[in-house]
C-alpha positions as CSV (number, residue, x, y, z in Angstrom):
1,X,-0.2,8.7,1.2
2,X,1.4,8.8,4.6
3,X,-0.4,11.2,6.8
4,X,-1.8,11.6,10.2
5,X,-4.9,13.2,8.8
6,X,-6.9,10.0,8.6
7,X,-6.4,9.3,12.3
8,X,-7.3,12.9,13.1
9,X,-10.4,12.7,11.0
10,X,-11.4,9.4,12.5
11,X,-11.1,10.9,16.0
12,X,-13.4,13.8,14.9
13,X,-10.9,16.5,15.3
14,X,-10.2,19.7,13.4
15,X,-7.1,19.7,11.3
16,X,-4.6,22.5,10.8
17,X,-2.4,21.5,7.9
18,X,0.9,23.2,7.0
19,X,2.0,22.4,3.5
20,X,0.9,22.4,-0.1
21,X,-2.4,24.2,-0.2
22,X,-3.2,22.6,-3.5
23,X,-2.3,19.1,-2.4
24,X,-4.5,16.1,-1.4
25,X,-4.8,16.9,2.3
26,X,-5.7,20.6,1.6
27,X,-8.3,19.4,-0.9
28,X,-9.8,17.0,1.6
29,X,-10.0,19.7,4.2
30,X,-11.8,22.0,1.8
31,X,-14.2,19.3,0.5
32,X,-15.0,18.1,4.0
33,X,-15.0,21.5,5.6
34,X,-13.0,20.1,8.5
35,X,-10.0,22.3,8.9
36,X,-7.6,24.7,7.4
37,X,-4.4,24.5,5.3
38,X,-1.7,27.1,5.2
39,X,1.5,27.2,3.2
40,X,4.8,26.7,4.9
41,X,6.0,30.0,6.3
42,X,2.6,31.6,6.6
43,X,3.0,32.2,10.3
44,X,0.4,35.0,10.5
45,X,-2.2,33.0,8.7
46,X,-1.6,30.0,10.9
47,X,-1.8,32.2,14.0
48,X,-5.1,33.6,12.8
49,X,-6.6,30.1,12.4
50,X,-5.3,29.0,15.8
51,X,-6.8,32.0,17.6
52,X,-10.1,31.8,15.7
53,X,-10.5,28.2,16.7
54,X,-9.5,28.9,20.3
55,X,-12.0,31.8,20.5
56,X,-14.8,29.8,18.8
57,X,-15.1,26.3,20.4
58,X,-18.4,25.7,18.6
59,X,-16.7,26.2,15.2
60,X,-13.9,23.9,16.3
61,X,-16.5,21.2,17.3
62,X,-18.4,21.6,14.0
63,X,-15.2,21.2,12.0
64,X,-14.4,18.1,14.1
65,X,-17.8,16.6,13.4
66,X,-17.3,17.3,9.7
67,X,-14.0,15.5,9.9
68,X,-15.6,12.4,11.3
69,X,-18.4,12.6,8.7
70,X,-15.8,12.8,5.9
71,X,-13.9,9.9,7.4
72,X,-17.1,7.7,7.6
73,X,-18.1,8.6,4.1
74,X,-14.8,8.1,2.3
75,X,-12.3,6.2,4.5
76,X,-14.0,3.9,6.9
77,X,-12.8,0.3,7.0
78,X,-15.6,-1.1,4.8
79,X,-14.9,1.5,2.2
80,X,-11.2,1.2,2.2
81,X,-11.4,-2.6,2.0
82,X,-13.8,-2.3,-0.9
83,X,-11.3,-0.1,-2.7
84,X,-8.5,-2.5,-2.0
85,X,-10.5,-5.5,-3.2
86,X,-11.4,-3.6,-6.4
87,X,-7.8,-2.8,-7.0
88,X,-6.7,-6.3,-6.4
89,X,-9.4,-7.6,-8.7
90,X,-8.3,-5.2,-11.4
91,X,-4.6,-6.2,-11.1
92,X,-5.4,-9.9,-11.0
93,X,-7.9,-9.6,-13.9
94,X,-5.3,-10.8,-16.4
95,X,-4.0,-13.7,-14.3
96,X,-5.2,-17.2,-14.8
97,X,-7.7,-18.4,-12.1
98,X,-5.5,-21.5,-11.3
99,X,-1.9,-20.7,-12.0
100,X,0.4,-23.6,-12.7
101,X,2.5,-24.9,-9.8
C-alpha cells in the first residue's frame, strides 16, 4: 500500500493520519499506539490532537518510540524480505524446478 507511514514509523515519529479511520493505517496506529487518525473534514478533532501533542512532548516522544517499535516488529527489512520470500515460494510452488528452455 503506498504510504509515507512506514518511513515515519521507521524514523520513530508520531503519525497524524487524515483519512479512513477504519482503514489499514488507522488500524496500525491503534495497534501500535503510535499516533492518531481523523476522518477527512474533522478539523476540530485534528486541531485537538495537534495541540495535545504540542502541549505534551513526552506523550509525543512515547508515540514516536511506539512507532519505531511497531516498525521493528512488523516491517523491518528482514521481516519484509521474509514475507516476500514466502509469497514468491507460494506463487512458484506449482512451477517446475527446472523449466524447459
